[in-house]
N, C-alpha and C positions, 0 to 999 in steps of 0.2 A: 202713619204715614197713611192719607185717607184718600181716594179716589188716585190711586196713582198712577195705573195702567190706564185713566181714560185722561191724566191731565202730563201725561211725557207724549215730548213731540219727538219722532227720530226723522231722518233722513237716510233713505235708502232705499234700494231699488228692486230687492229678490221679492218676489211674489211669495214665498215661503215666510217673509217673515211676519209682512202684512196679516196674513193670515192667521199666523202667533198671536198679532194683537188686536187683530178681530175675534177668534178665540177668548182672551183674554178681556175685552171689555163685556162681550156676551156673558161671560162668569159672573160677570160684575151687576148684569143688568135683569141676568133670571136668579138672583139671587137675590133671598131674601135677608139672609145675613149677613153682611160684604164684607164685614170684620175677619169672621172666618173662613170665608175663600179668598182674602187678599196676600195672605200669605202665597200664599197656593199661586194667584196670579201674578203675582211680585215674582215669585223662582222661577215659574214660565220664561217673563219676560229677559229677567236677567241671563238664565240658561239663551236663549235667544241671542240674547246682545253678546254673551261670551263665544257662541257660535259665530255671527254674522260678519262676514269681512266685506260690506257696502257698504255700514252708516259711519257718516263723518260726523254727525253733531249730532248731540244729547241735552233737550231743554229740558227740565224737568223740574216740578212746580210742586210743594209739600203742604201740607196745612195740622202736619202733628209734627213731635219730634218722635224721630224712630231712626238711633245711632246704629243700630245692626244694620238699617236698609241700605242706609246713605254707605257703610263701610265697607256694604257687598258690590254697591253699585261704585264704586270708588275701585275695589279691588279689579273688577271689571274694566276699566275705567283703564286702569295702571299697566294690566296684563295686554289691552289691545295693542296690534299695532295698526288702524287703521281709526279710531275717535280722536280727532282735531281738535273739537273744540265740546266743554260742556260747558253748559251754565244753571245754575242751582240757584229756582228762586222760592224762599219759603216765607210763610206767613208767621212763623210764629221763632223764639228766642233759636239760635243755636250755639248756643258757647258752651252747649253741656254737651258736644264733640269734641272731643280731645284728639291729640294725636294717634294713641296709638289706643282704641274702643276696644278691642280682641286680644286673644290670645299673641299674633303675629302682627309688626309695623309692617304697615301700607306704605313702601319702599316706594313712593310715586318719584325719586330723581331717577330712576331706571327706566321710566320713559322716553321717549323719543320718538312720539306720535301726539303729541297734545299742545297745541301752539295755543288757545285761544282756553281762559276759563273764567266764569264772569260768577260773580255773587252777588243774590242780592239777599240779606236776611239780617235779622238783627241779630249782630252777633261784632265782637272784637277778632279782628285778623290780627294775630301773635305771632313770634317764632315759634310759641307752643302748640300749635292749633296748626289740625291737618289742611285749614284752606291756607295756611302762608306758602307747605309745601307746595300745596296747587297750583299757585300764584305764579311759586318760583320758579315750578317747573315747567310751565306752560311759558313766564319770561323767556326762559333761559334756551328753551327750542324755538320760541319764535326770534329771539336774535340772531340765532344759530343760519335759521332762514336768511335773515337779514343780511349778514354778511357773506355768505354766500350769493344773495344777487347782486349783491357786489361785486362779489370778482367774475360772476360770470357776465356781466355787462360792463366790465371790467372800468366800474368808478372808483373802484379801492384794488390796489392789486397787493395786499401784503399779506403777513404770514396768517392773522387771525383769520384772514375772510379767507386765506387757504386751507387751514385747517377747518374752516364751517362748511365747507363746500365737500371736503372728504367727509366729515359726519355725514352731510343732505344723501351724497350717495349710496351709504350702508342705509340707511331708514326709507324705505316707499314713502311713506307717511309724509315724511319733509317733505318728498321730492314733489312730491302732489302739492303738497305748500308750496312750493317753491315755483309750479306752473303758476297756478294759480296768481301770486306776487309779481312772476312775468309777462303773466298773462300769454301763455303760448300753451299748447298741449301738449299730454302727459311723453307723448316720443319727442316732441321738439327740445324738451329741456333733460331729459335722458341721452340726447344728442349733445347739448352745448358742455354737461357735465363732463361728459367722455372728452370731450374736446379739449375741457378746459384741465382737467386732471394730466392730458398728455403730455400741455403745453407745461406742464410743473415738472414734468419728469426729466428734463433736459439738466446739465447740469449746470448750465449760467441761471435759468430759473430757479432751480430749486438753490444753490446757493447764496440767492437773492432775496427769495421768499426768508430762508433761513439766518440774513442778516447777515451771514460771512462777507460777502460783497457788494456793493449798491449796485454794480450791472454786471460784468462781466466777472468769471476766472480768469485773473491773469498773473504767472507764476515769474517769476528769475530768474534765468538762464543758471543752470546747474554748472560748474565748473567740469565735470565727469562727462555730461553731455548727455546723461540720464534722461530719464521720459518723467513727466510733471503730471500734475494735477490736470492741466486744461489740457496736456497730449493726449491724455483717454478718448478714444474711439467711444460712438455710441453702443454698442456691441458692450465694449471694457465697464462705460457708466451703469448702465442696465442691471448688469452684475454686480454691482458695487449697490444700488440701489435696492436690492434684493434683501440687504443688510442694513440698510439705512432708513429711517421714516424722518420727515420731516419736525414729528415729535420728538424724537429724539437729541437732532441738537439745542442746546443749554439758550434759555432766553439772556438777552441783557436788555439793561435799564438805557441804551445807548440807541438799540436798534428795533425796539418795541415801540408802535405806533400807539402814541399815548390819547387816541382819540378813539378808540373803539368802542363800538357800537353796544345795548348793554346786551 
């Protein structure tokens, strides 16, 4: 990977990161043997990336095949809780890069931060390549945010969108992405998420989202006069909710919305 440090673009705000990048670039400029020092520079950049918490987007231009360098970059992105966009532009063929080039697999699917992946290179994207995993993960995360946005805006209030909102609430990067989609502040989106999650905790909304009822929980009177589900007060239902999650209710083909977003 030639001139990697010089050709990498980052978005961040921490002065320490800029200082590191400038030092890396100076190392290349002052060195007569650039390839000798490139490994040191690249390692410095990757180490800084792994520690940085302000960078949201990375763009990489590479002129040579370097599976090891790309794999190390992907590992940083996979482990990152803040990087939401990765763009890779290559001037060479990248078909050489397998799904698992090293000793351990890069489990990109475990990442819930990356929402955008763009690849411009001479290579074929197949299920056997790491590129497929990167695209699939970013599409999944972007779809989760899109469904959560529908639930927050009340344009779709189905089970899939409710579960998406719960997923977003557990991942700060997805919350930031949702804030951008809704064009609101991070504080505002946190407030909206909390309000919508609170709404779905009630017995009627929970059962509706689970597909058990259409509107409200209504039980036929018992002959012995004992209390039934709809008689539970808020405190009792809150206790029940400690042991039951929306994900625990079995899906039914009759209740699942067939127009789910990707």
